SEBA-89775 format. One record per residue: x, y, z of N, C-alpha, C in turn. Coordinates in steps of 0.05 Angstrom, whole numbers, plus 5000, padded with zeros to 4 digits. Each point is the difference from the previous one (the first is absolute). Last residue first. Layout:
// residues N
XYZXYZXYZ;...
This chain:
// residues 337
091564542177501949964995502450325016;490149685000500850214990503250004993;494549365045499649984969501150204986;499949865090501349814996499650044960;494050415064502750144992502049894990;489849694978501649965016502950234998;491250434961501549794991501349905033;490650494971502450045017502049714988;493450304926499549975024502449965018;497350144907501750265005498849965039;497949324928504050005007500050265019;491249804979502249805018501950015004;494850484947498950065031502349805010;500249984914500950245004499950035035;495849344959503649975003500150185006;491449994980501049915027502749955005;495850374923500450215026500549825017;503749554908496950065017500750135026;505349944892500249985040497050045011;503549594901497850235005500949955039;506349714908497749925030499450195001;504049644909500250225010497449905028;503249604923501849945025499350265016;496149784910498849765025501750025018;502050544925498050105012498249805032;507749734943501450305016497450065010;498749444945500749815023501550195014;495250234916498949845022500449965024;505950344928497450205016498849855017;504649424948501750125017498150265020;496149554924500349835026501450145023;500550574917497149925012500349785026;509250434971497949884983497149995017;508050775008498649805014497349784978;504850924988501949825008499349744999;494050724998500349894978502149884993;495450485078499549705000502449884975;500050935023500949825015499449814998;494050504955501849944981503449875025;491250325037499449724992503549964977;499150775076498349964972500749734992;502650335085497950015001498549974972;508849865079499750054970496049904999;508050405077497549915001500049904965;507149895095499750144969498249924979;505150095097497149874992498750184982;509749865052498450194985497749854986;507049945102498249904988498350184976;508949925069498650204984499049994975;506449645099498449934981498050284994;509649785057497350164992499249914972;508849845089497949934971497950195007;504949675086501150104976498649914978;494950125106502849804980500350094972;493550405074502850204993502049694981;490949855044501550065017502950154987;492549914938498250065023502650045026;502549934894499249795018499050255030;497750294899502349925010499349835024;495050414908500149975024502349935009;494850524913502849935015499249905030;494750204889499549975037503049935005;493950314913502749995011499850005029;492649934893501250095032502649925013;494550154893500949885013500050165044;496050224908501249754997501049865021;492050675015502750034991500649715000;491150415039501049734962502450065000;497250525074500150244972499649784981;500749635086496850164999500450094972;507249505027498249874998497050184999;510150185006498650094986497449864993;508750155078497149754985498750264986;509949855054498650134982498649914986;505149895100498450004983499550154979;506649645088499050274986498849854974;502149485079501250275008500350274984;495049025035501050154988501150215001;501349145050498650114995501050184981;501848985036500250194980497850255009;502848865022499450265012501550284989;494649264946502450105002499750125025;491849404995501350164982502850075010;494249475064500149944970500650134980;501750225092498549625002500150044971;498251005007500849835019499449744996;499350564921498349805015502249935021;501550474919501150145016498049915026;497649754911503249944996501450035032;491050194981501149644999502050025012;496650814973498649875034502049735000;501050414921502450115019498149945022;494349734920503349835004501750125022;492050494999499449735003503149835007;500750824960499349995034499749815004;501450144904501949885017499150035032;493449734922500450315007502549985019;494449404937502450104990501150255016;491249534998503149835006502250055000;490350434987499949885030502749814999;498150104900498150245020501049765028;507649914924497949955008497450135021;509150174931499150065026497149864993;510249644969497650164998498550095020;510949965002497849814998497550114996;511449875033497750294969497749844998;507450105086498949844992497550184976;511150105049497950124980496849824989;509150175084498749804988497650104981;509250145058498850164978498049724993;507350195086498649844975498450164993;509850255052497350044995499249724986;506950075073500349964969495850085000;508450045079498849844990499250034968;502150815073500549754994498449864989;501950604955501750045022497950005023;499549594892499050205020501049925023;499049674889502549965024497450295015;494849344942501950284996501749975028;493649374936500550095013501950275004;490649404949503250074998500850215023;490549454949500750085024503950074990;488849704961503449994991500550225027;491949524946500250035032502950034987;490349994940503050014999500850105032;490849924971501649904987503349984987;490349865069502949984999500550124976;491550255044500549794986502449944982;495550505095499850014973500649694986;503950105095499450274980499449954973;501449245073497450115005499650334979;507149354997497449954987497950085004;507950095042500050264985497949884979;502749485079498250284994500150144985;504349145015497349974992499050314997;509449775030499650094960496549955001;505649995087497250115005499050094968;509449705031498549765014497250084996;506650514954499249724987498649965018;501850775040497749964975500149694990;506050115068497050025006498450114980;509249864982498849765016496850014997;505450874990499249774973499349685005;501250595073498150164981500149864978;506349785069497249895003498350114983;509550114982498349804989497549965017;507050715005497350034997498649754984;509749885043497850345017496950024992;506449474941499349865031498050175021;503850364921497849854983499149885036;506950655009497650074981497549805005;510249995030497449915016497150084987;510649774964498250225004497549845012;509149465013497250094979499150305013;506749065008500650255012497650064979;497949135023502850144987499450275004;493549325017501049875020503450124977;489250204960502149935027502949805003;495050724933499549814999501449875027;500550954944498049835028499249905004;505050494930497149944997498549945027;509650244984499050254990496449875012;506649375010500350255029498850234984;498649204954499050025015500750215023;505049714929498150194988498850105023;506849465010501850244991497250124996;497749105018501150195017500650255001;498049454926497050085009501150145031;507449694943498950254987497250085023;505049255032501850244995497550204992;495049235025502650054979499650305014;496449255067499650254982501949934978;495849135024502150235014498650184983;497549154978499550025019501450195026;499749854895496549905007500750055032;505850354917500249965031497949935018;500850044906502350035003500349935032;491150054955502249824988503749895018;493250725016498149775005502349764995;502750844969500149965039498949695010;501550394893498550015009500749925029;503050574918500849855015498249975025;498750384898499850045026501249735005;498450014921502250274990500550015038;494749364952502750005002501950175003;489549865048501550124970503049955004;489849585049502349984991502250124981;490549905014501250195009502950075001;495349254972498850214981501850305010;498649155066501950014971500150234982;493849995067502850075013501949904973;490749824978501350365002502950055017;496449054991500350174974500350284998;498749575072503049844997499650144974;492650155045502550105010502549984997;491949524958499750374983502450115020;498549095028501350044976499950294978;496349845098502949944992501449984985;490850535004500349725005503450035000;493350795035500949954977501949655001;496950545075498550094986499649924976;506450305097499049734986498350154979;509350215061498350174975498749744987;504750195099500049854985496750124976;509350335073497050114993499449834971;507150075100498149874980497850094987;509050035077497950224991499749854972;506749785073497649884996497450114982;511750144994498150115013496949764997;508649994951501650075026496650125017;498250114901502349845004500150135036;491549994962502050235003502749825013;490849594921500950025028502750225002;490749744937502550185000500749955032;494649184939500150195033501750164994;492649494931502850154999500350055032;491349364967501250194992503050045000;493549255020498750175021502450304987;501849134970497150164979499150085018;510050174979498749825016496750034986;511550514983496849945007498549685000;509150335031499549944985497150004998;504250765055500049685002498949934973;505350985016497649834998500649714992;505950865059499549844977497049825009;506250985025496849844997501449794979;505450815035500149745014497249804994;499750964955502349895009499649815022;493050184919499949915023503249975013;497950484898498249825017501450105024;507650194942496550074993498549775021;511050604983497749795014497249964994;509050424929497550035024498649775011;507050114923501649945039497950105015;499049864907501550304995500650035039;495449214956502750054982501650245012;493249595073499550044974503350074984;497049395093500750274996500250044969;493349555074501849934987501350294992;491649475061502850175004501849894980;489049824995501849885006502850274997;491050234980500049985031502749845006;495550354911501150185018501249955032;495949344923502850204992501750075013;491949535030502449814997503050204980;490950415021501949925020502149824998;494250134919501650285016501349915028;495849354957502150104989501050205011;491949745045502249794999502750134987;492850524971501449995024500949825012;496349814927501250214990501150135026;494649135016502249994983501550294992;492650045072500249874973503250004991;495950435092497949964981501349924970;503849825113500650294971496449854989;503349935100498849914983499850094975;505649975096499350184976498149724981;504750075105499049754981497850244976;508650055100496850104983499749794968;504449935118500250014970498150174985;501249905095502849935001499949934959;492050435044501950075019502749934982;492149994934500449845029502050225018;493350074909502450175019500349875023;496449894896498649755021502650215018;494850444901502849885024499249835024;495850214887500450005031502350015019;499050154896498049905003499350055036;507250474940500549855021496449915009;505850624939498449674973499849805029;501151044996502349785006500249794996;489450305006503150155008502649815012;493049674927498949985031503450224999;498949774917497050025005500950045036;508250294939499849725014496549995010;507650464924496650085018499549835015;509650064974498049934984498050085013;509150085033500150044970497349954990;500650315096500149774981500350074977;503550475106498850054970499949814975;501849745097499250344995499150144980;504949085027498949924984497050325005;507849955053500949874970497250044981;499250295087501250104987501549884968;494349465062499150294995501050194977;505749375042497649834986498550154980;506550185076500350094979497849794977;497150225083500750204984500750034983;499049225047497350044991501150404988;506749665044500049774975496450124989;502850335081501050084981501249874976;493949725080499150214981501950124985;503549255040497350014978498050244997;508150055056500249844975498149874979;497250465093502050214979501249824975;491249675044502050065006502250064983;489150174993501949765010503050135009;488950285001503050094995501749765005;489349754990501950115015502750164983;489249754997502350134981502150055015;493249615042499749914974501150104989;501949995106499550244975500449794973;499449635105500850024979498550144973;495649745088502050165003502350074981;493549414991497950204999502650275009;502949094959498750085023498950254998;499849384907501650195018499150065016;495349384949502549835014502350215011;491750324951499349825016502549885016;501350674925499550025034498949825022;501949704913502250065026499850145015;492849684938502649735019501550115012;494950684952499149885016501249705017;502950524918500450115028499249805027;499049604911503249935017499550245023;491950044954499849655009504250075017;496950734945498750025028500349735020;506750344926497449915006498950005024;508850674981499149694997497550045001;504150745003499849874968498649775001;504150675078500549854989500749854964;494550605063501150075002503049844984;490049665006501050424989502549974996;498649235045499549974972499450284984;500849955097502549954987500149954965;492050245050501750244992503349925001;492849375005498950214986502550215000;500749465059500349824980499050144974;498350285092502949935002500049874959;491950045034500150384988503149915001;496849245019499350044982500750264985;501049725091502349874985499150064967;494850285070503050154996501649944982;491549605013499350294987502950095005;500049155042499749964966500050294993;505749935090496649954989499450024973;509449605046499150324988496650004991;
């Protein structure tokens, strides 16, 4: 791969995923040119990634990074996520493991199991499949502490009861929630491409102003499910317009295989927010509604310490003009899924 092309691809990969340029450069240099740098994973891996985003969709705290994720390293067979500290680790430990509460409601990811922490982090796997999501960024001691704290005497933990098999409760619940290998609704399966694709491109949210809060949720639709993502941010000159974000998100070969079907835009009027809806270009199930909520007054900073102000301000990434030109170039047909 020519040096100029390698440099370009590394910068774009860093932009989309949030990785450092050095990390992205190493990956771009080792990847054959015929392969996508942000590949679509196999169905089981895609579904696990959907579940990860679904469980962390609405954090109970306000992480500095969107959803508490510093960067994603997407590969065809697995995904690595680096999180931003102990509070996010505690959130993941609380919401990821499958368990039943005192009311009989299944929480967490059905069929998921979490590896013992080691110096590299933890691994979330999906029983009966090769699907893996590696979560790094905090010490193994921290993982042990937050996993222990997350244990609740009023909940039944399937990690302990059945570490190598699906429980009856998980199977019964999965019929409606869309896990693998059981009779089920296909709603989550059919729309997994969307949530997985968002998670693999988590760095894009740093191109829109100063992030204050990124939350998301799902609604059932026919077919599949609707994802709604609300990104609340402080405005910055030439950095918070959603049209640049959408160019990146819809770029063939780099973004998701989606097209804009509806827009409600108040940028010119300077109102508090805009809303954009996208769907799959080839008609796969699912819909993504993006809500860009702007905050212009400094009173919205009052919930954050001065140190956190500076941390959040430092997250914003400027999109260089050549990047938009590069992603607008024609992509190989294989990249269009």
